[in-house]
C-alpha positions as CSV (number, residue, x, y, z in Angstrom):
1,X,-14.0,-199.4,-147.5
2,X,-10.8,-199.6,-145.4
3,X,-12.3,-202.2,-143.1
4,X,-13.3,-204.3,-146.1
5,X,-9.8,-204.2,-147.5
6,X,-8.3,-205.0,-144.1
7,X,-10.7,-207.9,-143.6
8,X,-9.9,-209.4,-147.0
9,X,-6.2,-208.8,-146.3
10,X,-6.4,-210.7,-143.0
11,X,-8.2,-213.6,-144.6
12,X,-5.5,-213.9,-147.2
13,X,-2.8,-213.7,-144.5
14,X,-4.5,-216.4,-142.4
15,X,-4.7,-218.7,-145.4
16,X,-1.0,-218.0,-146.3
17,X,-0.1,-218.8,-142.7
18,X,-1.8,-222.2,-142.9
19,X,-0.2,-223.0,-146.2
20,X,3.3,-221.8,-145.2
21,X,3.0,-223.8,-141.9
22,X,2.1,-226.9,-143.9
23,X,5.1,-226.3,-146.1
24,X,7.3,-225.8,-143.1
25,X,6.2,-229.1,-141.5
26,X,7.0,-231.0,-144.7
27,X,9.9,-229.2,-146.3
28,X,11.3,-227.1,-143.5
29,X,14.2,-229.4,-142.9
30,X,16.2,-227.4,-145.5
31,X,16.2,-224.4,-143.2
32,X,18.5,-223.9,-140.2
33,X,17.0,-224.3,-136.7
34,X,17.2,-220.5,-136.2
35,X,15.3,-219.9,-139.5
36,X,12.6,-222.4,-138.5
37,X,12.2,-220.8,-135.1
38,X,11.9,-217.3,-136.6
39,X,9.5,-218.5,-139.3
40,X,7.3,-220.3,-136.6
41,X,7.2,-217.1,-134.5
42,X,6.3,-214.9,-137.6
43,X,3.6,-217.4,-138.6
44,X,2.1,-217.5,-135.1
45,X,2.0,-213.8,-134.8
46,X,0.6,-213.4,-138.3
47,X,-2.2,-215.8,-137.6
48,X,-3.1,-214.3,-134.3
49,X,-3.1,-210.8,-135.6
50,X,-5.1,-211.7,-138.7
51,X,-7.8,-212.8,-136.3
52,X,-7.3,-209.6,-134.4
53,X,-8.2,-207.7,-137.6
54,X,-11.4,-209.7,-137.9
55,X,-12.3,-208.8,-134.3
56,X,-11.6,-205.1,-134.9
57,X,-13.7,-205.3,-138.1
58,X,-16.6,-207.0,-136.3
59,X,-16.5,-204.5,-133.5
60,X,-16.4,-201.6,-136.0
61,X,-19.4,-203.1,-137.8
62,X,-21.3,-203.1,-134.5
63,X,-20.2,-199.7,-133.1
64,X,-18.8,-197.6,-136.0
65,X,-16.0,-196.5,-133.7
66,X,-13.0,-195.1,-135.4
67,X,-10.7,-196.6,-132.8
68,X,-11.5,-200.0,-134.4
69,X,-10.2,-198.8,-137.7
70,X,-7.0,-197.6,-136.0
71,X,-6.5,-200.9,-134.3
72,X,-7.1,-202.9,-137.5
73,X,-4.7,-200.6,-139.4
74,X,-2.0,-201.0,-136.7
75,X,-2.4,-204.8,-136.9
76,X,-2.2,-204.6,-140.7
77,X,1.0,-202.6,-140.5
78,X,2.4,-205.0,-137.9
79,X,1.6,-208.0,-140.2
80,X,3.6,-206.4,-143.0
81,X,6.5,-204.9,-141.1
82,X,7.0,-207.6,-138.4
83,X,5.7,-210.9,-139.8
84,X,6.2,-210.2,-143.4
85,X,9.8,-209.0,-143.0
86,X,10.7,-212.0,-140.8
87,X,9.3,-214.3,-143.4
88,X,11.1,-212.6,-146.2
89,X,14.3,-212.6,-144.3
90,X,14.1,-216.3,-143.9
91,X,14.3,-216.8,-147.7
92,X,16.1,-213.7,-149.0
93,X,18.4,-210.9,-147.8
94,X,16.3,-207.8,-147.2
95,X,19.1,-205.5,-145.9
96,X,17.9,-202.3,-144.3
97,X,14.2,-203.3,-144.4
98,X,14.8,-205.5,-141.4
99,X,15.1,-202.4,-139.3
100,X,11.3,-202.0,-139.6
101,X,10.6,-205.2,-137.7
102,X,10.6,-203.6,-134.2
103,X,8.2,-201.0,-135.5
104,X,5.8,-203.8,-136.4
105,X,6.0,-205.2,-132.9
106,X,5.2,-201.8,-131.5
107,X,2.3,-201.5,-133.9
108,X,0.9,-204.8,-132.6
109,X,1.1,-203.7,-129.0
110,X,-0.5,-200.3,-129.8
111,X,-3.2,-202.1,-131.8
112,X,-4.1,-204.2,-128.8
113,X,-4.2,-201.1,-126.5
114,X,-6.4,-199.2,-129.0
115,X,-8.7,-202.3,-129.5
116,X,-9.0,-202.6,-125.7
117,X,-10.0,-198.9,-125.4
118,X,-12.5,-199.3,-128.2
119,X,-14.0,-202.3,-126.5
120,X,-14.2,-200.4,-123.2
121,X,-16.0,-197.5,-124.8
122,X,-18.5,-199.9,-126.4
123,X,-22.1,-200.3,-125.1
124,X,-22.3,-203.4,-122.8
125,X,-25.2,-204.8,-124.9
126,X,-23.0,-205.0,-128.0
127,X,-20.3,-207.2,-126.6
128,X,-22.4,-209.1,-124.1
129,X,-21.3,-207.5,-120.8
130,X,-24.0,-207.2,-118.2
131,X,-21.9,-205.4,-115.6
């Protein structure tokens, strides 16, 4: 159930990234250069990590490893606390919530480490390794 929710969430986030990027390219001239730069970074990270959730879900479906759930959850937390807060901060003042942004970056890094460990523990036949 958790992986289904995270998979759906990541699809919605990826679609939102595409739409917000399109908006930015057409109407972003109303934002400062700093805001545009922050928004571009947040959208890039959000798109990459929404794909990372899909990878974790696919690996989980093949292996049933709990580490994949942890990785996908870390990526999801990072999407909300890093990317989501940067995007919100571009348009509105969020005050103390912006203090969570570094925690989202740490969650992304931990998610990649956990996904790497999960992949290393996976049978070579599942991910295509022959060595």
